[in-house]
C-alpha positions in Angstrom: 0.0 0.0 0.0 2.9 2.4 0.8 4.5 1.7 -2.5 1.3 2.1 -4.4 0.7 5.5 -2.6 4.2 6.6 -3.6 3.6 5.6 -7.2 0.3 7.5 -7.3 2.0 10.6 -5.9 4.8 10.5 -8.4 2.3 9.9 -11.2 0.5 13.1 -10.2 3.8 15.0 -10.2 4.6 13.7 -13.6 1.3 14.8 -15.0 1.8 18.2 -13.5 5.3 18.4 -15.1 3.7 17.8 -18.5 1.3 20.7 -18.0 4.2 22.8 -16.9 6.1 22.0 -20.1 3.3 23.9 -21.8 3.6 26.8 -19.3 0.7 25.8 -17.1 0.3 24.7 -13.6 -2.4 22.0 -13.1 -6.0 22.9 -12.2 -7.5 21.9 -9.0 -7.9 18.1 -8.5 -11.2 16.7 -7.1 -9.6 13.6 -5.7 -7.4 15.1 -3.0 -8.3 13.5 0.3 -9.9 15.8 2.9 -7.6 17.4 5.5 -8.0 17.5 9.2 -7.7 20.4 11.7 -4.1 21.5 12.3 -3.1 22.0 15.9 -0.1 24.0 14.7 -2.4 26.4 12.9 -4.4 26.9 16.0 -1.1 27.8 17.9 0.0 30.1 15.1 -3.4 31.8 14.9 -3.1 32.6 18.6 0.4 33.8 18.3 -0.1 36.1 15.3 -2.3 38.7 16.9 -3.3 41.9 15.0 -0.7 43.9 16.9 2.1 41.4 16.1 1.3 41.2 12.5 1.1 45.0 12.2 4.5 45.3 13.8 6.3 42.8 11.7 9.4 44.2 9.9 10.3 43.5 6.3 12.2 40.3 5.7 13.8 42.0 2.6 15.5 45.0 4.1 17.3 46.0 0.8 14.2 46.3 -1.4 13.3 49.9 -2.1 16.0 51.3 0.3 17.1 54.0 -2.2 14.8 56.8 -3.5 15.9 56.5 -7.1 14.3 59.8 -8.0 17.4 61.7 -8.9 19.7 58.8 -9.8 21.5 59.4 -13.1 21.3 56.7 -15.7 25.0 56.7 -16.5 25.2 52.9 -16.5 22.7 50.0 -16.4 24.3 49.1 -13.1 22.5 52.1 -11.6 19.3 50.6 -10.3 16.1 52.6 -10.6 14.0 54.7 -13.0 15.4 56.2 -16.2 15.3 60.0 -16.7 11.8 61.0 -17.7 10.4 57.4 -17.3 6.8 57.2 -16.5 6.3 55.4 -13.2 2.7 54.0 -12.8 1.2 54.7 -9.4 0.3 52.1 -6.8 -2.6 52.2 -4.5 -3.6 50.4 -1.3 -6.6 48.0 -1.4 -8.0 45.0 0.6 -6.1 42.5 -1.6 -7.2 39.3 -3.4 -7.6 35.9 -1.9 -4.7 34.4 -3.9 -2.1 36.8 -2.6 -1.0 37.3 0.9 2.0 37.6 3.3 4.3 35.3 5.3 4.9 36.0 9.0 7.7 34.6 11.0 10.2 35.3 13.8 13.9 35.4 12.8 16.8 34.0 14.9 16.8 37.1 17.1 13.1 36.9 17.8 12.3 39.8 15.5 9.0 39.4 13.7 9.3 39.5 9.9 7.1 39.5 6.8 7.4 38.9 3.0 4.8 38.6 0.2 3.6 35.5 -1.7 0.9 34.0 -3.9 -1.1 30.8 -4.0 -0.3 28.7 -7.1 -2.4 25.8 -8.3 -1.0 22.4 -7.3 -2.2 18.8 -7.0 -2.0 19.1 -3.2 -3.9 22.4 -3.0 -1.2 23.6 -0.7 1.5 25.6 -2.5 2.7 29.2 -2.1 5.1 31.0 -4.4 7.6 33.7 -3.1 11.1 34.9 -3.5 14.1 32.8 -2.6 15.7 35.6 -0.5 12.6 35.7 1.7 12.5 31.9 2.5 16.1 30.7 2.1 16.5 30.4 5.9 13.7 27.8 6.2 14.6 25.0 3.9 15.7 21.6 5.0 15.6 21.1 8.8 15.8 24.8 9.6 13.4 25.8 12.4 10.1 27.4 11.2 10.0 29.9 14.1 6.2 30.7 13.8 6.3 30.6 10.0 2.9 30.9 8.5 1.1 32.3 5.5 -2.0 34.6 5.7 -3.9 35.0 2.4 -5.5 38.4 1.8 -4.2 39.9 5.0 -5.4 43.4 5.6 -6.2 45.7 8.5 -5.1 43.1 11.1 -7.5 40.5 9.7 -6.9 36.9 8.6 -10.0 36.4 6.4 -9.1 32.7 5.6 -7.0 31.9 8.7 -3.3 31.2 8.8 -1.6 28.3 7.1 1.5 26.8 8.7 4.5 25.9 6.5 5.1 22.1 6.5 8.3 20.8 8.1 10.9 20.4 5.3 8.3 22.2 3.1 10.3 25.2 1.8 11.9 24.8 -1.7 14.6 27.2 -2.9 16.9 26.3 -5.8 20.2 24.7 -4.9 21.9 27.2 -7.2 20.6 30.1 -5.0 22.2 28.6 -1.9 25.5 27.8 -3.7 25.9 31.1 -5.5 24.3 33.5 -3.0 21.5 36.0 -3.4 23.5 38.2 -5.8 25.5 35.8 -8.0 22.5 33.6 -7.9 20.0 36.3 -8.6 18.5 34.4 -11.6 17.3 31.7 -9.1 15.5 34.0 -6.6 12.2 32.2 -6.3 10.8 29.7 -3.8 7.8 27.5 -3.1 6.4 26.7 0.4 4.1 23.7 1.1 1.5 24.6 3.6 -0.6 22.6 6.1 -4.3 23.2 6.6 -5.5 26.2 8.6 -7.1 26.0 12.0 -10.4 24.8 10.5 -8.7 22.0 8.6 -9.2 23.6 5.2 -6.4 23.4 2.6 -5.1 26.6 1.2 -6.2 26.3 -2.4 -9.6 25.0 -1.3 -10.0 28.2 0.8 -8.8 30.8 -1.7 -8.3 29.3 -5.1 -5.0 29.7 -7.0 -3.3 31.3 -9.9 -1.7 29.5 -12.8 2.1 29.3 -12.9 3.4 30.3 -16.3 7.0 29.6 -17.4 9.0 30.1 -20.6 6.7 33.0 -21.8 9.3 35.6 -22.4 10.1 39.0 -20.7 7.5 41.2 -22.3 4.0 41.2 -20.8 1.1 43.7 -20.6 -0.9 44.4 -18.7 0.7 43.2 -15.5 -0.9 43.6 -12.1 1.7 43.6 -9.3 0.8 43.1 -5.7 2.9 43.3 -2.6 2.7 43.8 1.2 4.9 46.7 2.5 6.3 46.0 6.0 4.0 47.4 8.7 1.4 48.4 6.2 -2.2 47.6 7.0 -3.1 46.9 3.4 -1.3 45.5 0.3 -0.4 47.6 -2.7 -1.4 47.0 -6.3 -0.1 48.6 -9.5 -0.9 48.0 -13.2 2.1 48.2 -15.5 4.1 46.1 -18.0 7.3 44.1 -18.0 10.4 44.5 -20.2 13.7 42.8 -20.4 16.6 44.0 -18.3 20.1 42.7 -19.1 22.4 43.3 -16.2 26.0 44.4 -16.6 26.5 44.4 -12.8 29.0 41.6 -12.2 27.6 41.1 -8.7 24.1 40.3 -10.1 24.5 38.7 -13.5 21.7 37.6 -15.8 18.6 38.9 -17.6 15.4 39.7 -15.7 11.9 40.9 -16.2 11.7 44.6 -15.2 8.6 46.6 -14.1 8.1 50.2 -13.1 5.6 50.7 -10.3 5.8 53.2 -7.5 6.1 52.6 -3.7 7.2 49.0 -3.7 9.4 48.9 -0.6 10.6 46.3 1.9 8.1 43.6 2.6 6.8 43.5 -1.0 9.5 40.9 -2.1 7.9 37.7 -3.3 4.8 39.6 -4.4 3.3 38.3 -7.7 3.4 39.8 -11.1 0.1 38.7 -12.5 -1.4 38.6 -16.0 -5.1 38.1 -16.9 -5.9 34.5 -17.6 -9.1 32.7 -18.5 -11.0 32.2 -15.2 -8.6 34.3 -13.2 -4.9 35.1 -13.1 -1.5 33.7 -14.0 1.8 34.5 -12.4 4.9 35.3 -14.6 7.2 36.5 -11.9 7.7 37.6 -8.3 9.5 40.6 -6.9 13.1 39.5 -6.5 16.0 38.6 -8.7 18.2 41.6 -9.7 19.3 43.4 -6.6 16.9 41.2 -4.7 14.0 42.9 -6.4 15.4 46.4 -6.9 17.1 49.1 -4.7 14.4 51.7 -5.4 10.7 51.8 -4.7 9.9 52.8 -8.3 11.4 49.8 -10.2 11.2 46.1 -9.4 12.6 42.9 -11.0 12.0 39.2 -11.0 14.0 36.1 -11.8 13.0 34.8 -15.2 10.6 31.8 -14.8 11.9 29.0 -17.0 13.2 25.4 -16.7 14.7 26.0 -13.2 11.3 27.2 -12.0 9.6 24.1 -13.5 12.1 21.8 -11.8 11.6 23.4 -8.4 7.8 23.2 -8.8 8.0 19.5 -9.6 10.2 18.9 -6.6 7.7 20.7 -4.3 4.6 18.8 -5.5 6.4 15.5 -5.4 7.6 16.0 -1.9 11.3 15.6 -2.8 13.9 16.5 -0.1 14.4 20.3 -0.4 17.7 21.8 -1.1 19.7 23.7 1.5 23.1 25.2 2.3 26.0 22.9 1.6 28.1 24.1 4.5 
């Protein structure tokens, strides 16, 4: 029976991989067994009070740390808007069910936050974010009150809180080996959740967006969503993505680039969404070049390609996650 269950699980992962090869994550599956209440979620729900969530600091302290308003564009290594470039405005709103924020406490006990989005998966339990947000939680690293709150706003948890499964954080091995700058092209991550305090699976509660890979750098329109640290509501902005070829030796590669105002620390991992039949699809997350950008006006993403597909397949198959080699 154990062997048969393992075969079924890997068959589901293989089917999902076939869909991903066409650029699509699988739709919801009707034969996923029901989940039970999660005692861990009950504990997390009690710990993450409105005051603690509101006081959480950004887990991505570098994102948007420079103003970028008067930076000369003498070299592509200068991160930020170009002279005269139109920067679409952002606005606060109550969010969407498929986007939310992670909360956790770091090794010093400081409460932290980063953004994420729910992607469709066979287990109905997967969140997409940036690698630099979650890299400390792969393998056997302690979770330290790590949970995901979809559509968090105004101190509310409309769908509850979803704990991250032990050994359930997936970051590319290349990101660990090269570091967040030399490995900027691999700055994405998946987190496998457990049911919330009511025993409901994440995707069953809020739905999910499709994961698109291999679709190029140019997309319009793009709706970007992120949760600034200590903000009571998320931001959204409508813009478009273009191709950014880095000549910064510290952050090599090519990246989707998007201009949107006011995306500061905490917004890393937030999705770049495009309209898709029946909802939304995600083509990037805030991260990558300069861990998402040094200014609030311009953000980046690692390109979603074969490495993203491979990480998704590992997460849905329950493979052992990568981790630091030393």
